All heavy atoms as an XYZ file, in Angstrom:
913
protein
N       1.553     29.515    -31.200
C       2.141     28.442    -30.420
C       1.678     27.112    -30.988
O       0.518     26.931    -31.295
C       1.717     28.542    -28.968
C       2.093     29.809    -28.296
S       2.122     29.530    -26.532
C       3.351     30.706    -26.114
N       2.580     26.197    -31.077
C       2.267     24.889    -31.616
C       2.272     23.857    -30.503
O       3.148     23.857    -29.643
C       3.296     24.514    -32.680
C       2.899     23.323    -33.482
C       3.847     23.085    -34.634
O       4.271     24.069    -35.270
O       4.168     21.925    -34.875
N       1.277     22.997    -30.512
C       1.190     21.958    -29.503
C       1.526     20.597    -30.060
O       1.746     20.426    -31.252
N       1.581     19.635    -29.192
C       1.883     18.257    -29.549
C       0.611     17.429    -29.386
O      -0.142     17.607    -28.432
C       2.983     17.736    -28.623
S       3.462     16.044    -28.957
N       0.355     16.531    -30.322
C      -0.813     15.673    -30.281
C      -0.352     14.233    -30.468
O       0.168     13.890    -31.521
C      -1.798     16.087    -31.383
C      -3.090     15.313    -31.320
O      -3.317     14.496    -30.428
N      -3.953     15.563    -32.284
N      -0.531     13.392    -29.446
C      -0.078     12.011    -29.531
C      -1.216     11.047    -29.197
O      -2.148     11.397    -28.464
C       1.090     11.728    -28.568
O       0.648     11.939    -27.221
C       2.278     12.618    -28.853
N      -1.125      9.838    -29.741
C      -2.026      8.744    -29.399
C      -1.160      7.633    -28.826
O      -0.213      7.182    -29.468
C      -2.810      8.248    -30.627
C      -3.697      9.370    -31.166
C      -3.633      7.009    -30.274
C      -4.406      9.032    -32.461
N      -1.505      7.208    -27.597
C      -0.701      6.230    -26.878
C      -1.537      5.004    -26.542
O      -2.463      5.099    -25.744
C      -0.163      6.860    -25.587
C       0.600      8.146    -25.832
C       0.793      8.997    -24.585
O       0.753      8.449    -23.463
O       0.983     10.214    -24.750
N      -1.237      3.849    -27.152
C      -1.957      2.631    -26.783
C      -1.704      2.294    -25.317
O      -0.600      2.479    -24.804
C      -1.360      1.560    -27.693
C      -0.689      2.317    -28.794
C      -0.253      3.616    -28.205
N      -2.736      1.806    -24.647
C      -2.617      1.427    -23.243
C      -3.428      0.148    -23.036
O      -4.466     -0.042    -23.672
C      -3.088      2.578    -22.312
C      -4.568      2.868    -22.482
C      -2.757      2.300    -20.868
N      -2.935     -0.730    -22.152
C      -3.706     -1.929    -21.830
C      -4.500     -1.664    -20.551
O      -4.346     -0.629    -19.907
C      -2.804     -3.152    -21.705
C      -1.774     -3.042    -20.592
O      -1.854     -2.122    -19.751
O      -0.865     -3.892    -20.564
N      -5.367     -2.597    -20.213
C      -6.257     -2.396    -19.063
C      -5.475     -2.194    -17.764
O      -5.839     -1.362    -16.948
C      -7.209     -3.590    -18.937
C      -8.336     -3.351    -17.976
S      -9.450     -2.015    -18.479
C     -10.387     -2.859    -19.724
N      -4.386     -2.920    -17.590
C      -3.592     -2.800    -16.360
C      -2.976     -1.415    -16.214
O      -2.831     -0.903    -15.107
C      -2.505     -3.867    -16.324
N      -2.604     -0.793    -17.323
C      -1.971      0.522    -17.263
C      -2.926      1.690    -17.399
O      -2.518      2.847    -17.254
N      -4.204      1.407    -17.657
C      -5.171      2.470    -17.943
C      -5.387      3.435    -16.771
O      -5.126      4.628    -16.884
C      -6.503      1.849    -18.395
C      -7.605      2.842    -18.574
C      -7.497      3.855    -19.507
C      -8.753      2.769    -17.810
C      -8.516      4.792    -19.673
C      -9.764      3.684    -17.969
C      -9.657      4.703    -18.899
N      -5.850      2.937    -15.639
C      -6.139      3.821    -14.497
C      -4.866      4.494    -13.985
O      -4.882      5.705    -13.723
C      -6.893      3.073    -13.381
C      -7.003      3.928    -12.117
C      -8.300      2.676    -13.860
N      -3.742      3.794    -13.859
C      -2.520      4.503    -13.449
C      -2.144      5.640    -14.407
O      -1.705      6.705    -13.962
C      -1.449      3.404    -13.443
C      -2.205      2.149    -13.176
C      -3.519      2.333    -13.894
N      -2.350      5.443    -15.717
C      -2.046      6.511    -16.683
C      -2.980      7.696    -16.487
O      -2.544      8.854    -16.517
C      -2.143      5.984    -18.107
N      -4.262      7.424    -16.259
C      -5.230      8.502    -16.019
C      -4.863      9.265    -14.748
O      -4.905     10.500    -14.715
C      -6.669      7.947    -15.951
C      -7.657      9.025    -15.516
C      -7.087      7.345    -17.294
N      -4.481      8.554    -13.707
C      -4.063      9.210    -12.459
C      -2.843     10.101    -12.677
O      -2.766     11.212    -12.122
C      -3.755      8.164    -11.384
C      -4.963      7.536    -10.708
C      -4.548      6.321     -9.896
C      -5.676      8.554     -9.841
N      -1.895      9.644    -13.494
C      -0.705     10.467    -13.782
C      -1.098     11.754    -14.505
O      -0.579     12.823    -14.199
C       0.311      9.671    -14.599
C       1.174      8.741    -13.766
C       2.361      8.190    -14.537
N       1.991      7.430    -15.718
C       1.606      6.153    -15.714
N       1.550      5.499    -14.573
N       1.300      5.542    -16.841
N      -2.023     11.640    -15.467
C      -2.495     12.849    -16.150
C      -3.093     13.831    -15.140
O      -2.806     15.028    -15.174
C      -3.536     12.510    -17.223
C      -2.944     12.050    -18.521
C      -3.231     10.794    -19.025
C      -2.104     12.870    -19.263
C      -2.694     10.369    -20.225
C      -1.561     12.455    -20.470
C      -1.860     11.198    -20.950
N      -3.934     13.333    -14.251
C      -4.581     14.193    -13.251
C      -3.540     14.862    -12.352
O      -3.592     16.071    -12.119
C      -5.568     13.365    -12.418
C      -6.287     14.150    -11.361
C      -7.244     15.155    -11.951
C      -8.103     15.765    -10.874
N      -9.070     16.712    -11.394
N      -2.590     14.089    -11.866
C      -1.571     14.632    -10.956
C      -0.665     15.637    -11.657
O      -0.140     16.538    -11.017
C      -0.754     13.499    -10.340
C      -1.557     12.665     -9.366
S      -0.603     11.405     -8.459
C       0.038     10.409     -9.771
N      -0.507     15.491    -12.979
C       0.342     16.406    -13.738
C      -0.426     17.609    -14.298
O       0.134     18.382    -15.086
C       1.035     15.658    -14.880
C       2.097     14.688    -14.376
O       2.545     14.837    -13.218
O       2.478     13.779    -15.142
N      -1.694     17.759    -13.917
C      -2.448     18.953    -14.293
C      -3.141     18.900    -15.651
O      -3.535     19.937    -16.182
N      -3.326     17.714    -16.214
C      -4.026     17.583    -17.490
C      -5.527     17.545    -17.228
O      -5.978     17.038    -16.219
C      -3.602     16.303    -18.205
C      -2.184     16.310    -18.682
C      -1.064     16.131    -17.913
C      -1.727     16.497    -20.009
N       0.067     16.199    -18.697
C      -0.321     16.424    -19.997
C      -2.365     16.719    -21.229
C       0.455     16.564    -21.136
C      -1.594     16.842    -22.371
C      -0.200     16.770    -22.320
N      -6.317     18.063    -18.163
C      -7.772     17.993    -18.063
C      -8.277     16.973    -19.083
O      -7.665     16.792    -20.131
C      -8.418     19.357    -18.294
C      -8.245     19.889    -19.696
C      -8.640     21.369    -19.827
N      -8.528     21.811    -21.205
C      -7.405     22.063    -21.849
N      -6.252     21.931    -21.226
N      -7.393     22.451    -23.105
N      -9.387     16.309    -18.780
C      -9.973     15.385    -19.747
C     -10.728     16.227    -20.780
O     -11.477     17.136    -20.435
C     -10.868     14.319    -19.081
C     -12.124     14.906    -18.470
C     -11.228     13.221    -20.056
N     -10.466     15.968    -22.045
C     -11.052     16.744    -23.138
C     -12.213     15.994    -23.773
O     -13.263     16.563    -24.030
C      -9.983     17.088    -24.204
C     -10.589     17.791    -25.391
C      -8.867     17.914    -23.586
N     -12.015     14.717    -24.040
C     -13.081     13.932    -24.658
C     -12.845     12.452    -24.429
O     -11.725     12.015    -24.198
C     -13.208     14.230    -26.150
C     -12.038     13.789    -27.011
C     -12.165     12.372    -27.578
O     -13.248     11.900    -27.857
N     -11.044     11.693    -27.712
N     -13.946     11.707    -24.497
C     -13.897     10.252    -24.484
C     -14.707      9.805    -25.692
O     -15.853     10.216    -25.864
C     -14.497      9.665    -23.195
C     -13.735     10.175    -21.973
C     -14.500      8.142    -23.248
C     -14.405      9.861    -20.655
N     -14.111      8.985    -26.525
C     -14.758      8.567    -27.767
C     -14.764      7.042    -27.844
O     -13.766      6.401    -27.557
C     -13.994      9.155    -28.954
S     -14.666      8.689    -30.549
N     -15.895      6.486    -28.234
C     -16.004      5.040    -28.443
C     -16.180      4.769    -29.925
O     -16.868      5.509    -30.623
C     -17.189      4.488    -27.663
N     -15.558      3.705    -30.393
C     -15.729      3.254    -31.773
C     -15.882      1.741    -31.754
O     -15.235      1.047    -30.968
C     -14.529      3.655    -32.627
N     -16.742      1.249    -32.609
C     -17.017     -0.187    -32.680
C     -15.947     -0.897    -33.490
O     -15.537     -0.433    -34.553
C     -18.378     -0.390    -33.354
C     -18.864     -1.808    -33.309
C     -19.331     -2.140    -31.892
N     -20.038     -3.408    -31.874
C     -19.529     -4.529    -31.390
N     -18.330     -4.558    -30.881
N     -20.228     -5.626    -31.391
N     -15.464     -2.008    -32.958
C     -14.555     -2.902    -33.669
C     -15.275     -4.234    -33.889
O     -16.314     -4.484    -33.275
C     -13.277     -3.141    -32.857
C     -12.418     -1.926    -32.528
C     -11.269     -2.336    -31.608
C     -11.893     -1.277    -33.790
N     -14.718     -5.091    -34.693
C     -15.349     -6.383    -34.979
C     -15.601     -7.199    -33.709
O     -16.637     -7.832    -33.567
C     -14.490     -7.177    -35.958
N     -14.668     -7.167    -32.774
C     -14.774     -7.984    -31.560
C     -14.891     -7.164    -30.281
O     -14.644     -7.678    -29.203
C     -13.566     -8.916    -31.458
C     -13.422     -9.867    -32.622
C     -14.618    -10.794    -32.780
O     -15.159    -11.274    -31.766
O     -15.020    -11.020    -33.938
N     -15.200     -5.882    -30.386
C     -15.290     -5.074    -29.180
C     -15.302     -3.603    -29.485
O     -15.987     -3.151    -30.402
N     -14.492     -2.855    -28.744
C     -14.499     -1.401    -28.830
C     -13.092     -0.823    -28.765
O     -12.198     -1.390    -28.144
C     -15.304     -0.791    -27.671
C     -16.698     -1.333    -27.586
C     -17.013     -2.362    -26.702
C     -17.706     -0.836    -28.400
C     -18.290     -2.873    -26.628
C     -18.991     -1.341    -28.339
C     -19.279     -2.363    -27.445
O     -20.545     -2.871    -27.388
N     -12.954      0.331    -29.377
C     -11.759      1.141    -29.243
C     -12.198      2.400    -28.514
O     -13.072      3.128    -28.981
C     -11.203      1.490    -30.618
C      -9.947      2.325    -30.567
C      -9.450      2.616    -31.961
O      -9.977      3.558    -32.575
O      -8.552      1.896    -32.433
N     -11.617      2.632    -27.345
C     -11.948      3.798    -26.532
C     -10.769      4.754    -26.541
O      -9.637      4.351    -26.270
C     -12.280      3.376    -25.097
C     -13.423      2.364    -24.964
C     -13.541      1.883    -23.532
C     -14.723      2.970    -25.442
N     -11.038      6.005    -26.848
C     -10.001      7.039    -26.881
C     -10.311      8.065    -25.810
O     -11.375      8.680    -25.816
C      -9.954      7.710    -28.253
O      -9.625      6.773    -29.245
N      -9.390      8.233    -24.893
C      -9.501      9.207    -23.801
C      -8.472     10.290    -24.062
O      -7.272     10.038    -23.970
C      -9.217      8.542    -22.457
C     -10.240      7.518    -22.020
C     -10.268      6.243    -22.581
C     -11.182      7.822    -21.047
C     -11.198      5.295    -22.180
C     -12.117      6.892    -20.639
C     -12.121      5.629    -21.211
O     -13.053      4.696    -20.809
N      -8.926     11.492    -24.384
C      -8.005     12.588    -24.717
C      -7.880     13.554    -23.549
O      -8.870     13.922    -22.923
C      -8.491     13.339    -25.959
O      -8.487     12.482    -27.076
N      -6.647     13.977    -23.304
C      -6.325     14.888    -22.208
C      -5.570     16.084    -22.773
O      -4.734     15.930    -23.656
C      -5.460     14.168    -21.161
C      -6.138     12.967    -20.578
C      -6.045     11.726    -21.195
C      -6.895     13.083    -19.426
C      -6.684     10.617    -20.680
C      -7.551     11.973    -18.896
C      -7.442     10.743    -19.522
N      -5.889     17.259    -22.269
C      -5.245     18.468    -22.756
C      -4.549     19.229    -21.651
O      -4.974     19.230    -20.495
N      -3.467     19.885    -22.037
C      -2.724     20.752    -21.121
C      -2.042     21.802    -21.984
O      -1.245     21.446    -22.864
C      -1.704     19.951    -20.323
C      -0.958     20.747    -19.277
C      -0.043     19.818    -18.490
C       0.731     20.551    -17.438
N       1.654     19.641    -16.729
N      -2.374     23.054    -21.739
C      -1.900     24.156    -22.572
C      -2.229     23.846    -24.025
O      -3.388     23.663    -24.358
C      -0.425     24.435    -22.313
C      -0.159     24.884    -20.881
C       1.287     25.081    -20.558
O       2.149     24.952    -21.452
O       1.575     25.387    -19.395
N      -1.257     23.757    -24.914
C      -1.520     23.482    -26.325
C      -1.280     22.029    -26.708
O      -1.269     21.687    -27.889
C      -0.666     24.400    -27.206
C      -1.052     25.846    -27.065
C      -0.314     26.704    -26.256
C      -2.163     26.347    -27.724
C      -0.675     28.032    -26.111
C      -2.535     27.675    -27.590
C      -1.787     28.505    -26.786
O      -2.153     29.816    -26.647
N      -1.068     21.175    -25.725
C      -0.782     19.767    -25.991
C      -2.015     18.905    -25.759
O      -2.831     19.188    -24.876
C       0.344     19.264    -25.084
C       1.662     19.962    -25.354
O       1.871     20.387    -26.513
O       2.469     20.091    -24.420
N      -2.149     17.834    -26.536
C      -3.202     16.855    -26.355
C      -2.596     15.461    -26.456
O      -1.837     15.167    -27.373
C      -4.307     17.005    -27.391
C      -5.446     16.028    -27.149
S      -6.853     16.225    -28.247
C      -7.382     17.858    -27.813
N      -2.935     14.632    -25.477
C      -2.480     13.243    -25.478
C      -3.707     12.353    -25.342
O      -4.567     12.607    -24.518
C      -1.501     13.000    -24.328
C      -0.202     13.771    -24.544
C       0.750     13.672    -23.382
N       1.151     12.298    -23.122
C       1.817     11.934    -22.019
N       2.145     12.827    -21.111
N       2.147     10.683    -21.842
N      -3.747     11.319    -26.157
C      -4.888     10.407    -26.166
C      -4.436      9.017    -25.770
O      -3.499      8.466    -26.352
C      -5.543     10.368    -27.564
O      -6.001     11.676    -27.890
C      -6.708      9.400    -27.597
N      -5.119      8.450    -24.770
C      -4.914      7.056    -24.407
C      -5.883      6.229    -25.240
O      -7.079      6.510    -25.272
C      -5.202      6.828    -22.923
C      -4.274      7.507    -21.923
C      -4.756      7.241    -20.502
C      -2.846      7.017    -22.105
N      -5.389      5.213    -25.917
C      -6.225      4.358    -26.775
C      -6.308      2.981    -26.135
O      -5.317      2.273    -26.007
C      -5.600      4.298    -28.162
C      -6.255      3.466    -29.186
C      -7.483      4.018    -29.882
N      -7.573      5.402    -30.250
C      -7.176      5.953    -31.394
N      -6.579      5.231    -32.297
N      -7.393      7.232    -31.624
N      -7.505      2.622    -25.702
C      -7.771      1.368    -25.014
C      -8.670      0.507    -25.889
O      -9.732      0.958    -26.321
C      -8.453      1.664    -23.674
C      -8.826      0.516    -22.765
C      -7.573     -0.200    -22.262
C      -9.638      1.032    -21.581
N      -8.255     -0.717    -26.171
C      -9.057     -1.656    -26.950
C      -9.572     -2.727    -26.004
O      -8.787     -3.334    -25.261
C      -8.218     -2.286    -28.078
O      -7.705     -1.240    -28.902
C      -9.054     -3.221    -28.926
N     -10.903     -2.926    -26.011
C     -11.516     -3.890    -25.095
C     -12.468     -4.800    -25.848
O     -13.032     -4.422    -26.873
C     -12.266     -3.181    -23.942
C     -11.314     -2.371    -23.087
C     -13.392     -2.318    -24.452
N     -12.653     -5.998    -25.308
C     -13.606     -6.945    -25.867
C     -15.030     -6.514    -25.567
O     -15.285     -5.718    -24.657
N     -15.959     -7.072    -26.323
C     -17.363     -6.697    -26.185
C     -17.910     -6.927    -24.784
O     -18.735     -6.158    -24.298
C     -18.193     -7.470    -27.206
C     -19.604     -6.969    -27.335
C     -20.332     -7.569    -28.512
O     -19.687     -7.941    -29.502
O     -21.557     -7.662    -28.429
N     -17.462     -7.960    -24.118
C     -17.958     -8.278    -22.770
C     -17.029     -7.787    -21.660
O     -17.325     -7.970    -20.479
C     -18.185     -9.791    -22.638
C     -19.251    -10.321    -23.578
C     -20.609     -9.629    -23.404
O     -21.020     -9.394    -22.250
O     -21.242     -9.331    -24.434
N     -15.935     -7.168    -22.023
C     -14.970     -6.677    -21.029
C     -15.503     -5.422    -20.349
O     -16.118     -4.572    -20.988
C     -13.642     -6.385    -21.728
C     -12.478     -6.257    -20.801
C     -11.154     -6.220    -21.565
O     -11.143     -6.394    -22.794
O     -10.137     -6.004    -20.901
N     -15.237     -5.309    -19.063
C     -15.683     -4.151    -18.286
C     -14.536     -3.154    -18.153
O     -13.403     -3.537    -17.884
C     -16.159     -4.597    -16.891
O     -17.200     -5.558    -17.053
C     -16.694     -3.438    -16.090
N     -14.868     -1.888    -18.328
C     -13.893     -0.801    -18.247
C     -14.145     -0.025    -16.953
O     -15.295      0.327    -16.654
C     -14.044      0.146    -19.460
C     -13.069      1.308    -19.374
C     -13.883     -0.616    -20.758
N     -13.111      0.276    -16.171
C     -13.327      1.070    -14.967
C     -13.654      2.519    -15.324
O     -13.083      3.088    -16.249
C     -11.999      0.974    -14.222
C     -10.991      0.621    -15.262
C     -11.713     -0.131    -16.327
N     -14.586      3.084    -14.591
C     -14.931      4.487    -14.784
C     -13.780      5.369    -14.307
O     -13.049      5.011    -13.384
C     -16.180      4.824    -13.976
O     -16.434      6.207    -13.986
N     -13.633      6.529    -14.942
C     -12.639      7.497    -14.460
C     -13.309      8.659    -13.725
O     -12.675      9.659    -13.426
C     -11.735      8.010    -15.599
C     -12.504      8.823    -16.635
C     -10.977      6.856    -16.240
C     -11.617      9.628    -17.576
N     -14.610      8.526    -13.412
C     -15.319      9.633    -12.762
C     -14.843      9.894    -11.333
O     -15.062     10.978    -10.813
C     -16.847      9.412    -12.764
O     -17.152      8.148    -12.165
C     -17.407      9.468    -14.167
N     -14.187      8.934    -10.717
C     -13.620      9.194     -9.388
C     -12.392     10.089     -9.501
O     -12.003     10.741     -8.542
C     -13.254      7.876     -8.684
C     -14.436      6.998     -8.347
C     -14.934      6.174     -9.531
O     -14.297      6.093    -10.576
N     -16.077      5.538     -9.362
N     -11.789     10.131    -10.682
C     -10.601     10.955    -10.929
C     -11.008     12.256    -11.620
O     -10.561     13.341    -11.247
C      -9.589     10.183    -11.801
C      -9.224      8.846    -11.137
C      -8.337     11.027    -12.055
C      -8.528      7.858    -12.054
N     -11.862     12.138    -12.634
C     -12.387     13.277    -13.394
C     -13.915     13.225    -13.336
O     -14.548     12.585    -14.173
C     -11.937     13.208    -14.860
C     -10.479     13.496    -15.094
C      -9.561     12.475    -15.280
C     -10.020     14.812    -15.158
C      -8.223     12.745    -15.513
C      -8.678     15.087    -15.397
C      -7.790     14.051    -15.563
O      -6.465     14.326    -15.798
N     -14.548     13.877    -12.354
C     -16.008     13.784    -12.199
C     -16.790     14.167    -13.459
O     -17.837     13.588    -13.734
C     -16.307     14.750    -11.051
C     -15.042     14.810    -10.272
C     -13.934     14.686    -11.289
N     -16.293     15.100    -14.246
C     -16.992     15.546    -15.447
C     -17.054     14.511    -16.557
O     -17.787     14.689    -17.534
N     -16.348     13.403    -16.415
C     -16.353     12.352    -17.438
C     -17.655     11.553    -17.446
O     -17.886     10.758    -18.349
C     -15.170     11.410    -17.215
N     -18.540     11.803    -16.484
C     -19.748     10.990    -16.381
C     -20.636     11.086    -17.623
O     -21.256     10.100    -18.019
C     -20.558     11.338    -15.118
C     -21.364     12.601    -15.216
C     -22.703     12.547    -15.567
C     -20.791     13.833    -14.951
C     -23.458     13.713    -15.657
C     -21.528     14.991    -15.040
C     -22.874     14.931    -15.392
N     -20.693     12.234    -18.254
C     -21.534     12.363    -19.447
C     -20.997     11.525    -20.600
O     -21.743     10.803    -21.268
C     -21.650     13.828    -19.875
C     -22.598     14.682    -19.052
C     -22.463     16.153    -19.434
C     -24.029     14.214    -19.229
N     -19.718     11.606    -20.842
C     -19.125     10.873    -21.960
C     -19.102      9.375    -21.693
O     -19.253      8.574    -22.618
C     -17.743     11.431    -22.265
C     -17.835     12.867    -22.751
C     -16.507     13.585    -22.756
O     -15.483     13.042    -22.398
N     -16.525     14.837    -23.181
N     -18.931      8.976    -20.439
C     -18.991      7.547    -20.117
C     -20.413      7.012    -20.297
O     -20.610      5.920    -20.828
C     -18.493      7.294    -18.695
C     -17.000      7.445    -18.564
C     -16.480      7.104    -17.198
O     -17.261      7.046    -16.223
O     -15.258      6.886    -17.086
N     -21.411      7.775    -19.852
C     -22.795      7.371    -20.056
C     -23.128      7.262    -21.539
O     -23.835      6.353    -21.967
C     -23.762      8.355    -19.374
C     -23.996      8.035    -17.920
O     -24.783      7.168    -17.596
N     -23.286      8.736    -17.042
N     -22.603      8.174    -22.333
C     -22.826      8.144    -23.770
C     -22.240      6.870    -24.392
O     -22.905      6.191    -25.189
C     -22.205      9.382    -24.407
C     -22.406      9.460    -25.902
C     -21.820     10.730    -26.477
O     -20.587     10.765    -26.672
O     -22.585     11.672    -26.712
N     -21.012      6.522    -24.036
C     -20.376      5.305    -24.566
C     -21.169      4.060    -24.153
O     -21.351      3.139    -24.956
C     -18.934      5.205    -24.084
N     -21.661      4.043    -22.929
C     -22.440      2.899    -22.450
C     -23.790      2.814    -23.161
O     -24.199      1.743    -23.608
C     -22.631      3.000    -20.937
N     -24.465      3.937    -23.265
C     -25.812      3.940    -23.833
C     -25.841      3.752    -25.345
O     -26.675      3.022    -25.873
C     -26.504      5.256    -23.474
C     -27.949      5.312    -23.900
C     -28.682      6.510    -23.343
O     -28.313      7.012    -22.257
O     -29.615      6.963    -24.004
N     -24.950      4.408    -26.052
C     -24.990      4.349    -27.509
C     -24.248      3.145    -28.087
O     -24.632      2.621    -29.133
C     -24.430      5.640    -28.106
C     -25.207      6.917    -27.779
C     -24.544      8.113    -28.429
C     -26.665      6.814    -28.189
N     -23.174      2.708    -27.412
C     -22.353      1.627    -27.945
C     -22.462      0.322    -27.161
O     -22.080     -0.721    -27.655
C     -20.878      2.050    -27.980
C     -20.571      3.079    -29.027
C     -20.734      4.417    -28.773
C     -20.130      2.694    -30.287
C     -20.456      5.374    -29.739
C     -19.854      3.636    -31.262
C     -20.015      4.983    -30.988
N     -22.918      0.392    -25.925
C     -22.989     -0.805    -25.099
C     -21.710     -1.113    -24.349
O     -21.538     -2.217    -23.831
N     -20.801     -0.147    -24.249
C     -19.558     -0.341    -23.498
C     -19.918     -0.557    -22.031
O     -20.714      0.190    -21.462
C     -18.612      0.875    -23.651
C     -17.353      0.681    -22.828
C     -18.282      1.114    -25.117
N     -19.345     -1.564    -21.431
C     -19.622     -1.875    -20.020
C     -18.640     -1.088    -19.154
O     -17.461     -1.410    -19.103
C     -19.486     -3.372    -19.781
C     -20.498     -4.194    -20.567
C     -20.292     -5.677    -20.334
C     -21.172     -6.547    -21.173
N     -22.537     -6.190    -21.338
N     -19.159     -0.054    -18.497
C     -18.331      0.802    -17.643
C     -18.814      0.627    -16.210
O     -19.999      0.806    -15.918
C     -18.418      2.277    -18.080
C     -17.941      2.404    -19.530
C     -17.597      3.163    -17.145
C     -18.083      3.785    -20.123
N     -17.875      0.265    -15.328
C     -18.265     -0.007    -13.947
C     -17.934      1.155    -13.021
O     -16.969      1.883    -13.228
C     -17.597     -1.282    -13.439
C     -16.089     -1.227    -13.376
C     -15.465     -2.529    -12.900
O     -16.205     -3.447    -12.504
O     -14.235     -2.612    -12.927
N     -18.790      1.338    -12.026
C     -18.592      2.305    -10.934
C     -18.632      3.756    -11.389
O     -17.882      4.592    -10.867
C     -17.307      2.008    -10.180
S     -17.274      0.377     -9.420
N     -19.516      4.093    -12.326
C     -19.690      5.505    -12.690
C     -20.316      6.235    -11.517
O     -21.254      5.731    -10.899
C     -20.612      5.650    -13.912
C     -19.938      5.399    -15.223
S     -20.999      5.843    -16.621
C     -22.000      4.373    -16.766
N     -19.829      7.405    -11.203
C     -20.374      8.196    -10.100
C     -21.827      8.595    -10.375
O     -22.641      8.586     -9.476
C     -19.526      9.453     -9.873
C     -18.163      9.174     -9.266
C     -18.224      8.707     -7.827
O     -18.993      9.271     -7.026
O     -17.487      7.750     -7.505
N     -22.138      8.979    -11.615
C     -23.504      9.329    -12.011
C     -23.879      8.468    -13.207
O     -23.563      8.799    -14.343
C     -23.622     10.802    -12.361
C     -23.424     11.710    -11.170
C     -23.537     13.167    -11.561
O     -22.894     13.604    -12.505
N     -24.353     13.899    -10.842
N     -24.549      7.356    -12.939
C     -24.924      6.420    -13.990
C     -26.374      6.683    -14.373
O     -27.272      6.557    -13.544
C     -24.741      4.988    -13.495
C     -24.921      3.952    -14.593
O     -25.448      4.294    -15.668
O     -24.528      2.797    -14.353
N     -26.609      7.046    -15.624
C     -27.952      7.333    -16.098
C     -28.710      6.065    -16.506
O     -29.855      6.139    -16.915
C     -27.902      8.310    -17.272
C     -27.727      9.739    -16.826
C     -26.532     10.165    -16.249
C     -28.744     10.667    -16.978
C     -26.367     11.467    -15.828
C     -28.589     11.979    -16.565
C     -27.402     12.368    -15.992
O     -27.226     13.663    -15.569
N     -28.078      4.909    -16.430
C     -28.700      3.608    -16.707
C     -29.457      3.599    -18.030
O     -30.594      3.155    -18.120
C     -29.626      3.198    -15.563
C     -28.931      3.128    -14.247
N     -28.072      2.105    -13.909
C     -28.922      3.989    -13.186
C     -27.595      2.317    -12.690
N     -28.085      3.450    -12.237
N     -28.808      4.099    -19.088
C     -29.407      4.068    -20.417
C     -30.467      5.120    -20.677
O     -31.218      5.021    -21.641
N     -30.538      6.139    -19.843
C     -31.573      7.176    -19.988
C     -30.994      8.571    -20.217
O     -31.636      9.570    -19.952
C     -32.484      7.210    -18.747
C     -33.156      5.894    -18.443
C     -34.092      5.474    -19.540
C     -34.771      4.159    -19.205
N     -35.264      3.457    -20.341
N     -29.756      8.647    -20.727
C     -29.149      9.947    -21.017
C     -29.822     10.580    -22.226
O     -30.100     11.768    -22.244
C     -27.640      9.792    -21.255
C     -26.859     11.059    -21.585
C     -26.884     12.027    -20.404
C     -25.413     10.716    -21.934
N     -30.100      9.774    -23.249
C     -30.723     10.249    -24.483
C     -32.096      9.621    -24.656
O     -32.347      8.523    -24.175
C     -29.871      9.854    -25.706
C     -28.537     10.520    -25.775
C     -27.370      9.786    -25.590
C     -28.426     11.878    -26.029
C     -26.126     10.393    -25.664
C     -27.185     12.490    -26.099
C     -26.049     11.743    -25.918
O     -24.826     12.351    -25.986
N     -32.940     10.298    -25.400
C     -34.213      9.709    -25.829
C     -33.965      9.113    -27.208
O     -33.926      9.819    -28.209
C     -35.307     10.773    -25.919
C     -35.702     11.314    -24.589
C     -36.813     12.310    -24.758
N     -37.124     12.897    -23.478
C     -38.034     13.802    -23.288
N     -38.740     14.259    -24.316
N     -38.258     14.276    -22.099
N     -33.771      7.821    -27.232
C     -33.480      7.143    -28.493
C     -34.464      5.992    -28.681
O     -34.937      5.402    -27.717
C     -32.017      6.635    -28.551
C     -31.657      5.805    -27.317
C     -31.054      7.806    -28.686
C     -30.263      5.243    -27.317
N     -34.762      5.688    -29.927
C     -35.743      4.660    -30.238
C     -35.188      3.251    -30.218
O     -35.938      2.290    -30.141
N     -33.868      3.100    -30.296
C     -33.236      1.781    -30.362
C     -32.182      1.700    -29.267
O     -31.351      2.598    -29.132
C     -32.565      1.570    -31.741
C     -31.868      0.224    -31.801
C     -33.568      1.710    -32.866
N     -32.215      0.624    -28.521
C     -31.209      0.437    -27.472
C     -29.837      0.226    -28.104
O     -29.696     -0.528    -29.068
C     -31.586     -0.773    -26.618
C     -30.668     -0.987    -25.440
C     -31.125     -2.138    -24.559
O     -32.336     -2.311    -24.385
O     -30.249     -2.867    -24.067
N     -28.823      0.881    -27.564
C     -27.422      0.827    -28.029
C     -27.319      0.805    -29.552
O     -26.858     -0.174    -30.141
C     -26.660     -0.369    -27.425
O     -27.312     -1.583    -27.786
C     -26.552     -0.268    -25.917
N     -27.726      1.893    -30.206
C     -27.804      1.908    -31.675
C     -26.474      1.678    -32.401
O     -26.466      1.237    -33.546
C     -28.349      3.290    -31.993
C     -28.048      4.111    -30.799
C     -28.088      3.166    -29.628
N     -25.343      1.964    -31.757
C     -24.056      1.804    -32.425
C     -23.340      0.524    -32.039
O     -22.178      0.328    -32.369
C     -23.168      3.016    -32.166
C     -23.795      4.313    -32.582
C     -23.933      5.354    -31.699
C     -24.270      4.477    -33.876
C     -24.524      6.540    -32.088
C     -24.876      5.665    -34.272
C     -24.999      6.704    -33.368
N     -24.037     -0.358    -31.327
C     -23.434     -1.615    -30.906
C     -23.428     -2.645    -32.040
O     -22.594     -3.542    -32.062
C     -24.195     -2.201    -29.713
C     -23.561     -3.447    -29.166
C     -24.276     -3.929    -27.915
C     -23.566     -5.144    -27.364
N     -24.142     -5.578    -26.106
N     -24.339     -2.511    -32.971
C     -24.438     -3.486    -34.049
C     -23.115     -3.596    -34.798
O     -22.433     -2.607    -35.011
C     -25.548     -3.095    -35.061
C     -26.930     -3.232    -34.486
C     -27.354     -2.058    -33.633
O     -26.742     -1.012    -33.618
N     -28.406     -2.241    -32.858
N     -22.820     -4.791    -35.180
C     -21.598     -5.045    -35.935
C     -21.806     -4.619    -37.381
O     -22.863     -4.815    -37.942
C     -21.204     -6.504    -35.857
C     -20.840     -6.915    -34.445
C     -20.477     -8.359    -34.346
C     -20.168     -8.664    -32.875
N     -19.917    -10.039    -32.643
N     -20.751     -4.027    -37.971
C     -20.822     -3.503    -39.334
C     -20.792     -4.508    -40.410
O     -20.998     -5.597    -40.512
């Protein structure tokens, strides 16, 4: 069986409504990935259903706050904490916020530095 894999850019206004639609349509959250950009971050939220995967791609400024999706997908708390701790992404209202103590690391937000 062959599945479909898409990447869909989304802006902040459409982000939470898109996540809610995935949840209501039976999609599961597969991964959340952060990548550093010159002026902020690129966040990829991937959702899977059967053999299909769809990724929402959200680009945010360094000081911009991203709403947590843990109220919709409780299991996202680990990946959100990882993005916050390792990259410095500002995520608000996480259900389980480890406040930078998810990993034992020697440098605060090691991937936040600009390349």
